[in-house]
C-alpha positions in Angstrom: 147.0 129.3 207.9 146.1 126.3 205.8 147.3 123.0 207.1 148.8 120.6 204.5 146.9 117.3 204.5 149.2 114.3 205.0 149.0 111.0 203.2 146.3 108.8 204.6 146.7 105.1 205.5 144.7 103.2 202.9 144.4 100.1 205.1 143.3 101.9 208.2 139.6 101.1 207.7 140.0 97.4 207.0 139.9 96.2 210.6 136.7 98.1 211.3 135.1 97.0 208.1 135.9 93.3 208.8 133.5 93.6 211.8 130.9 95.8 210.1 130.3 94.1 206.8 130.0 90.3 207.4 126.4 89.9 205.8 146.4 122.3 232.7 147.0 126.0 231.0 149.5 126.5 228.3 150.0 128.4 225.1 147.5 127.0 222.6 149.2 125.1 219.7 147.2 124.1 216.7 147.0 120.3 216.3 148.6 119.1 213.1 145.3 118.4 211.4 142.9 121.0 212.9 141.3 123.6 210.6 139.1 126.6 211.2 136.8 128.1 208.6 134.3 131.0 208.6 131.3 130.6 206.2 128.9 133.4 205.3 126.0 134.0 203.0 123.3 131.7 201.6 123.6 128.0 202.3 124.8 127.4 198.8 127.4 130.1 199.2 128.6 128.6 202.5 128.9 125.3 200.9 130.8 126.8 197.9 133.2 128.5 200.3 133.9 125.2 202.1 134.4 123.3 198.8 136.7 125.8 197.4 138.8 126.0 200.6 139.1 122.3 201.1 139.1 121.1 197.5 142.1 118.9 197.8 141.2 117.5 201.2 137.7 116.5 200.1 139.2 114.6 197.2 141.8 112.9 199.3 139.3 111.9 202.0 137.0 110.4 199.4 139.7 108.6 197.6 141.4 107.2 200.6 138.3 106.3 202.6 136.0 105.1 199.9 137.7 104.4 196.6 140.8 102.7 198.1 139.3 101.0 201.2 135.6 101.0 201.8 134.2 100.3 198.3 136.5 97.4 197.4 136.0 95.7 200.8 132.3 96.0 200.7 132.1 94.5 197.2 133.2 91.2 198.8 129.9 91.0 200.7 127.7 91.0 197.7 127.3 87.2 197.4 126.1 86.8 201.0 123.7 89.8 200.9 122.4 88.8 197.4 121.7 85.3 198.6 119.0 86.6 200.9 118.0 90.0 199.3 117.7 89.0 195.6 117.5 92.6 194.4 121.3 92.8 194.7 121.6 90.2 191.9 120.5 93.0 189.5 123.1 93.9 186.8 123.2 97.4 188.3 125.3 96.0 191.2 127.5 93.8 189.0 131.1 94.2 187.9 132.4 95.8 191.0 129.7 98.4 191.3 127.8 96.8 194.2 129.3 98.8 197.1 129.0 102.2 195.4 125.4 101.6 194.2 124.5 100.1 197.5 125.6 103.1 199.5 124.2 105.5 196.9 120.8 103.9 197.2 120.7 104.9 200.9 122.2 108.3 200.1 119.5 109.1 197.7 116.8 108.0 200.1 118.3 110.0 203.0 118.6 113.1 200.7 114.8 113.3 200.5 114.6 113.9 204.3 117.3 116.6 204.4 116.1 120.2 204.4 116.3 121.7 201.0 118.6 124.6 202.0 121.1 122.0 203.4 120.9 120.1 200.1 121.8 123.3 198.4 124.7 123.7 200.7 126.0 120.2 199.7 125.6 121.3 196.0 127.7 124.3 196.9 130.4 122.1 198.4 130.4 120.0 195.2 130.6 123.1 192.9 133.2 124.8 195.0 135.4 121.7 195.1 134.6 120.9 191.4 133.7 117.5 192.7 130.7 115.3 191.7 127.6 116.1 193.9 126.7 112.4 194.3 130.1 111.8 196.0 129.6 114.8 198.3 126.1 113.4 199.2 127.7 110.0 199.9 130.2 111.6 202.3 127.4 113.4 204.2 125.2 110.2 204.5 127.9 107.5 204.8 127.8 107.2 208.6 124.1 106.9 208.8 124.0 104.2 206.0 126.8 102.3 207.7 125.2 102.5 211.2 121.9 101.1 209.8 123.7 98.3 208.0 126.0 97.6 211.0 123.0 97.1 213.3 121.4 94.7 210.9 124.5 92.7 210.2 125.5 92.5 213.9 122.0 91.3 214.7 122.1 88.7 212.0 125.6 87.5 213.1 124.3 87.1 216.6 121.5 84.9 215.4 124.0 82.5 213.8 126.2 82.4 216.9 125.9 80.7 220.3 123.5 82.4 222.7 123.5 82.8 226.5 120.0 81.7 227.4 120.1 81.2 231.2 122.2 82.1 234.2 121.8 80.1 237.5 123.3 80.7 240.9 124.0 77.6 243.1 125.2 76.9 246.6 128.3 74.8 247.2 126.2 71.7 247.0 124.7 72.5 243.7 121.3 73.6 245.0 119.6 76.2 242.8 119.3 79.6 244.5 118.3 81.8 241.6 116.2 82.0 239.4 112.9 80.7 240.7 112.0 78.6 237.7 114.1 75.4 237.6 115.2 73.4 234.6 113.0 70.3 234.0 113.5 67.1 232.0 111.6 68.6 229.1 112.3 72.3 229.2 115.0 74.9 230.0 113.5 78.3 230.9 115.5 80.6 228.6 115.1 83.6 230.7 118.4 85.4 230.6 118.2 89.1 229.7 121.1 91.6 229.6 120.8 94.0 232.6 122.1 97.4 233.4 122.4 96.3 237.0 123.2 93.2 239.1 121.1 90.1 238.3 121.6 88.5 241.7 122.6 89.6 245.2 124.0 88.0 248.4 125.5 85.0 246.6 127.5 82.7 248.9 131.2 83.0 248.5 131.6 79.2 248.0 128.7 79.1 245.5 128.7 78.6 241.7 127.4 80.3 238.6 126.1 78.2 235.8 125.8 79.5 232.2 123.6 77.7 229.7 124.6 78.3 226.1 122.8 77.2 223.0 124.0 77.3 219.5 121.5 78.6 216.9 121.1 79.2 213.2 119.3 82.0 211.5 116.2 80.6 209.8 115.4 83.6 207.5 116.7 82.6 204.1 118.9 79.8 205.4 118.7 76.1 206.2 120.6 73.7 208.3 121.1 72.7 211.9 123.3 74.4 214.5 126.9 73.2 214.5 127.1 73.3 218.3 129.2 75.2 220.8 132.9 74.7 220.6 134.1 74.1 224.1 137.7 75.2 223.1 136.3 78.7 222.3 134.7 79.3 225.7 136.2 82.3 227.4 135.3 83.6 230.9 136.6 86.9 232.4 136.2 87.0 236.2 136.7 90.6 237.2 140.1 91.0 235.3 141.2 87.3 235.3 140.6 85.3 232.1 139.7 81.6 232.2 139.4 78.9 229.5 138.5 75.3 229.2 140.8 73.3 231.5 141.1 75.9 234.2 140.0 74.4 237.6 137.4 77.0 238.3 135.2 76.0 235.3 133.6 72.7 234.2 132.0 72.3 230.8 129.3 69.7 229.9 126.7 69.2 227.2 123.0 68.2 227.8 120.1 67.6 225.4 116.7 68.6 226.7 113.8 68.3 224.4 115.1 68.9 220.9 117.8 71.4 222.0 121.4 70.8 223.0 122.9 73.0 225.6 126.5 73.6 226.7 126.6 74.2 230.4 129.6 76.1 231.9 129.8 75.9 235.7 132.0 78.5 237.2 133.0 77.9 240.9 136.2 79.6 242.1 136.0 77.6 245.4 137.2 74.6 243.3 140.6 76.3 242.9 140.9 78.6 246.0 138.9 80.3 248.7 136.0 81.3 246.4 134.4 84.7 245.8 135.5 87.7 247.9 133.1 88.5 250.7 130.8 91.5 250.6 131.9 92.3 247.0 130.6 93.1 243.6 131.6 90.3 241.1 131.7 90.7 237.3 131.8 87.8 234.9 131.9 87.9 231.1 131.3 84.9 229.0 131.9 84.3 225.3 131.9 81.3 223.0 131.9 80.3 219.3 130.4 77.5 217.4 132.0 74.6 215.4 131.3 76.2 212.0 134.1 77.0 209.6 133.0 80.2 207.9 135.2 81.0 204.9 133.5 84.1 203.5 134.9 86.6 204.3 138.3 85.0 205.0 140.2 84.0 207.1 138.1 80.9 208.1 136.4 81.5 211.5 133.6 80.4 213.7 130.4 82.3 214.5 131.3 84.2 217.7 128.8 85.5 220.2 129.4 88.9 221.8 130.8 89.0 225.4 127.8 88.8 227.8 128.5 90.5 231.2 126.7 89.8 234.4 127.2 91.4 237.8 126.2 90.1 241.2 127.1 90.6 244.8 128.2 88.3 247.5 127.1 87.8 251.1 127.4 90.9 253.2 127.3 93.5 250.4 123.9 94.7 251.6 122.3 96.3 248.5 119.4 95.5 246.2 120.1 94.4 242.7 119.0 97.6 241.1 121.4 99.6 243.3 124.4 97.8 241.8 125.4 99.0 238.4 126.7 96.6 235.7 130.0 98.4 235.4 132.3 95.4 235.0 136.1 95.4 235.0 138.5 96.8 232.5 138.9 94.8 229.4 141.7 96.0 227.1 140.0 94.4 224.0 137.2 97.1 224.2 137.4 100.9 224.1 134.8 103.2 225.6 132.3 104.8 223.2 131.3 108.4 222.9 130.2 110.1 226.1 128.8 113.5 226.9 127.8 115.3 230.1 126.3 118.7 231.2 126.5 120.5 234.6 125.0 123.6 236.0 124.1 125.3 239.4 125.4 123.4 242.4 127.6 121.2 240.2 129.8 124.2 239.2 131.8 126.8 241.3 130.2 129.7 239.4 126.7 128.2 238.7 127.3 128.4 234.9 126.0 125.7 232.7 128.5 123.7 230.7 128.4 120.8 228.2 131.2 118.5 227.3 131.6 115.7 224.8 134.3 113.3 223.7 133.2 111.9 220.3 134.7 108.6 219.4 133.4 106.3 216.7 135.4 105.0 213.7 138.3 107.4 213.2 140.6 104.6 212.1 143.6 107.0 211.7 141.6 108.9 209.1 138.9 111.3 210.1 140.8 113.2 212.8 143.1 114.4 210.0 140.1 116.2 208.4 138.7 118.0 211.5 137.3 121.4 210.9 135.8 124.0 213.4 133.1 125.7 211.4 131.8 129.2 212.2 128.7 129.9 210.2 126.9 133.1 209.6 124.0 132.2 207.2 122.2 135.0 205.6 119.2 136.1 207.6 119.8 133.4 210.3 121.5 133.2 213.7 125.3 132.5 213.7 126.4 129.1 215.0 129.5 126.8 215.2 130.0 123.1 215.1 132.9 120.6 214.9 133.0 118.5 211.7 135.1 117.4 208.8 136.1 118.6 205.3 133.3 118.1 202.8 130.7 117.5 205.5 128.1 120.1 206.4 127.3 118.9 209.9 128.8 117.6 213.1 128.0 115.8 216.4 128.4 118.8 218.7 127.8 122.5 218.3 126.3 125.8 219.7 124.4 128.8 218.3 124.6 132.5 219.3 121.4 132.2 221.4 123.3 129.8 223.7 121.7 126.5 222.6 124.3 123.7 222.7 124.0 120.1 221.8 126.1 116.9 221.7 124.8 113.7 220.1 126.0 110.1 220.4 125.0 107.1 218.3 122.8 104.6 219.9 122.4 101.2 218.1 118.8 100.2 217.2 116.9 97.9 214.9 114.1 100.4 214.9 115.5 102.0 211.8 114.4 102.5 208.2 116.7 99.8 206.8 115.0 97.2 209.0 111.6 98.7 208.1 112.3 98.3 204.4 113.1 94.6 204.9 110.1 93.9 207.1 107.9 95.7 204.6 109.0 93.1 202.0 109.5 90.2 204.3 107.2 87.9 202.3 108.8 88.9 199.0 112.5 89.2 199.5 113.0 89.7 195.7 111.9 93.3 196.4 113.6 93.9 199.7 116.7 96.2 199.8 118.8 97.6 202.6 118.2 101.3 202.3 118.4 103.8 205.1 115.7 106.5 205.5 115.2 109.6 207.7 117.3 112.6 208.7 121.0 111.9 209.3 122.0 112.4 212.9 124.5 115.2 212.2 122.0 117.0 210.1 119.5 116.8 213.0 122.0 118.7 215.1 122.5 121.2 212.3 118.7 121.9 212.2 118.7 122.5 216.0 121.3 125.2 215.6 119.3 127.0 213.0 115.8 126.5 214.4 116.0 126.5 218.2 117.1 128.7 221.0 116.2 126.6 224.1 116.1 123.0 225.1 112.3 123.0 225.0 112.3 124.3 221.4 115.0 121.9 220.5 113.1 118.9 221.9 110.1 120.0 219.8 112.2 120.3 216.7 113.6 116.8 217.2 110.1 115.4 217.7 109.3 116.7 214.2 112.2 115.0 212.5 112.3 111.4 211.4 115.7 110.1 212.6 117.8 107.9 210.3 118.9 105.8 213.3 119.1 105.7 217.0 120.6 108.9 218.6 120.9 110.3 222.1 121.0 114.1 222.2 122.2 116.0 225.2 120.9 119.6 225.1 121.8 122.7 227.2 120.9 126.3 226.9 121.8 129.8 228.2 118.8 129.8 230.6 120.2 126.7 232.4 118.0 124.2 230.8 119.3 120.7 230.2 117.6 117.7 228.6 118.4 114.3 227.1 116.3 113.3 224.1 116.6 109.7 222.8 115.2 109.2 219.3 114.8 106.4 216.7 112.2 105.5 214.1 109.0 103.8 215.0 108.8 101.3 212.1 106.1 99.2 213.7 104.0 102.2 214.9 104.5 101.2 218.6 104.9 104.8 219.7 108.5 104.1 220.9 110.2 106.5 218.6 110.7 109.4 220.9 111.8 109.7 224.5 112.7 112.8 226.5 113.6 113.3 230.2 114.9 116.2 232.3 117.1 116.7 235.3 115.7 116.9 238.9 113.4 118.1 240.2 111.5 115.5 238.2 108.4 115.8 236.3 106.1 112.7 236.3 107.8 109.9 234.4 111.3 111.3 234.6 112.5 108.7 237.1 112.9 105.0 236.8 110.6 102.5 238.7 112.8 103.0 241.8 112.5 106.7 241.8 116.0 107.4 240.6 116.9 109.9 237.9 117.6 108.3 234.6 120.8 110.2 233.7 121.8 112.3 236.7 123.7 111.7 240.0 122.5 115.0 241.5 120.2 117.9 240.9 122.3 119.7 238.3 123.9 117.2 235.9 123.1 114.9 233.0 125.1 112.4 231.0 124.8 110.1 228.0 126.9 107.4 226.4 126.0 105.1 223.5 123.2 103.0 225.1 119.5 103.6 225.6 118.9 104.9 229.1 115.1 105.3 229.6 113.9 104.0 226.2 115.3 100.5 226.8 112.6 98.7 224.8 113.3 100.4 221.5 111.8 97.5 219.5 110.6 94.0 220.4 108.8 91.9 217.9 108.6 88.2 217.0 108.3 87.7 213.3 106.1 84.6 213.2 108.9 82.5 214.7 111.3 83.3 211.8 113.2 85.9 213.8 112.8 87.8 217.0 113.9 91.5 216.6 115.1 92.4 220.0 115.9 95.6 221.9 119.4 97.1 221.7 120.7 95.6 224.9 120.4 92.0 223.5 122.7 92.3 220.5 124.7 95.4 220.1 128.5 95.2 220.7 128.4 98.7 222.3 126.0 97.8 225.1 128.2 96.6 227.9 131.2 98.9 227.2 128.7 101.8 227.0 127.2 100.9 230.4 130.7 100.8 231.9 131.5 104.3 230.5 128.1 105.6 231.6 128.6 104.5 235.2 132.3 105.6 235.4 131.3 109.0 234.1 128.6 109.1 236.8 131.3 108.3 239.4 133.5 111.1 238.1 130.6 113.6 238.1 129.7 112.6 241.7 133.3 113.0 242.8 133.7 116.5 241.3 130.3 117.9 242.2 130.5 121.7 242.8 134.0 121.9 241.1 133.1 121.7 237.4 134.9 124.6 235.7 136.3 124.0 232.2 139.5 122.5 233.4 137.7 120.0 235.6 135.5 118.9 232.7 138.6 118.4 230.5 140.2 116.4 233.3 137.2 114.1 233.5 137.2 113.5 229.8 140.9 112.6 230.1 140.1 109.8 232.6 141.7 106.7 230.9 138.5 104.6 231.5 136.7 107.2 229.3 139.2 107.6 226.5 139.1 105.7 223.2 142.7 105.5 222.2 141.9 104.1 218.8 139.0 105.9 217.3 138.8 109.2 219.1 137.7 112.0 216.8 137.2 115.2 218.7 136.3 116.7 222.1 134.6 119.9 223.2 133.5 121.9 226.2 130.7 124.4 225.4 129.5 127.3 227.7 126.1 128.5 226.5 125.9 131.5 228.7 129.2 133.0 227.7 129.4 131.4 224.2 132.8 130.0 224.9 133.9 126.9 223.1 136.9 124.8 223.8 137.8 122.3 221.0 140.4 119.5 221.0 140.9 117.7 217.7 143.5 116.7 215.1 145.2 114.1 217.3 144.3 110.7 218.7 143.0 110.6 221.3 141.6 114.1 220.9 141.5 114.6 224.6 145.3 114.5 224.8 145.6 117.6 222.7 145.1 121.3 223.5 141.5 122.4 224.0 141.7 125.6 221.9 139.5 128.5 223.0 137.0 130.2 220.7 134.1 132.6 221.5 131.1 132.4 219.2 130.3 136.1 220.1 133.8 137.3 219.2 134.8 136.8 215.6 138.4 137.8 216.4 138.8 134.4 218.1 137.7 132.5 215.0 141.2 131.7 213.9 143.3 128.6 213.8 144.3 127.7 217.4 141.7 130.1 218.8 142.8 133.1 220.9 145.6 131.2 222.8 143.6 130.9 226.0 142.9 127.2 225.8 143.6 124.2 228.1 147.0 122.7 227.4 147.4 119.2 226.1 148.4 116.3 228.3 151.9 116.2 226.8 152.7 119.7 227.9 
């Protein structure tokens, strides 16, 4: 029943890396790349069995993903990184060895946080595949090292690009309506902050919105003045309409106040037609670049800010700002991130608890071809299953025989070990290196399957682990328990590294300041995406004026598209309350506003009380394929394609 691995596209990762490294029922049919394996014995023996079974696939994945694509591309970034972090001028990183040694530094650090039995399992994979252990370790820590680096590089890029510092709402005559603090001849209150809800309400339909942009330059390790905002680069998206310089709805001017020069973009639809729609929610995105000509990496380009999205309401809508979610409009440039949700009790027709996840990250036409459904029976421990990839000993969704199920989504944060390493050596950059620390996210999920049986136990296990990055865990168990746990490191010892909250009825602290549940629309549901929900101030520190390390919502490219997915998923849950059987959960995951058509990796529905698992993988998007049925309590179903009782693909 082995599936032959097809040739992989060696250029598939380049587009992603260009962004990352700048500093119904039917007969179940196995997807073309899905695999199933049963592992038994000691951890080493389970690893050996996987390595022996997937020997060729492991080699092919490593060669295509790393040797041919990732490592050569990352080598181009050495000059920029070494210009600030001088340790990377060492001969160790010379002659094309930079990328491998750079990633291996983090892999070795991360290895020290991985439980010893799982380290032995990786050794088993290496021995079974007759493949170097260091390369297996690299494959098992690669995502965590990349996520850490991605966070730092995106933050640094944002500090060299224009910044939205203020948003004003005016009446038709230009009178300031919001905010309360006006601009003076000597100062612009730079008070804009990204918000998960509306920032203004009851705006007049003939009014205007004024965006204040200021170019900036990173001071840490660099010199020079800002180049200024390029007016030709300014892009506004009003609901789904795109506007540029020269369109009658917008006016662009420059103004110097104090020692800072601002580019002011005034957006007033009434200049071109009747104005904003009455009693409506309005979404506006703004983006701009500077006048720089950056040549490394090529092609030449400007420093571009991320799209900032604001939402407000017009006269007659009648709701408070916090009642209006920052959902925004569809933007084909952006795909939704990973999402997961759980339901129980009144949300389902049979009162069973269910958990679903669509995992989408950086497939790039590669990782879905290596999908494996793992069924593990470790010696002396409880059986469990998870969805992962060849050569990797963990995944981002799984369930054990006690009925504990989890799904985990990445959640960008600068409160991570790589940032901590740089801050520790901030005054001596000759010693600073970009090395990740902590337990990889997938490994944290693997530990849950082996050590916990309930969500309460799982939350305690997570609290005892130092996470490598920011992660949002959605937990469910056979007793009907559900919980979201948001974790990241606490590099500044601010006690912000652990957050947990439960579904209604609420314990103290499990609702926001307005008394609303953080992640639920009713009494028996929870959901997550790829943004902080309750732990919104994951880190906030001003480094002596050199740099201000800000919370996730200020810089990550995931934030606004994650908010959109989170709120749309909430609408879907609300609309199907009481109807959530497996088919309905699959139907929700197939909603086009929740499907990443580029980097979808796999999708699951797990039923902790019956130990049923439905897995879709091996195609992109995964949700378009068949959700094959397996039962963790019935080894007869642990075969390729499951037992044939799955949920048919959308093409059937």
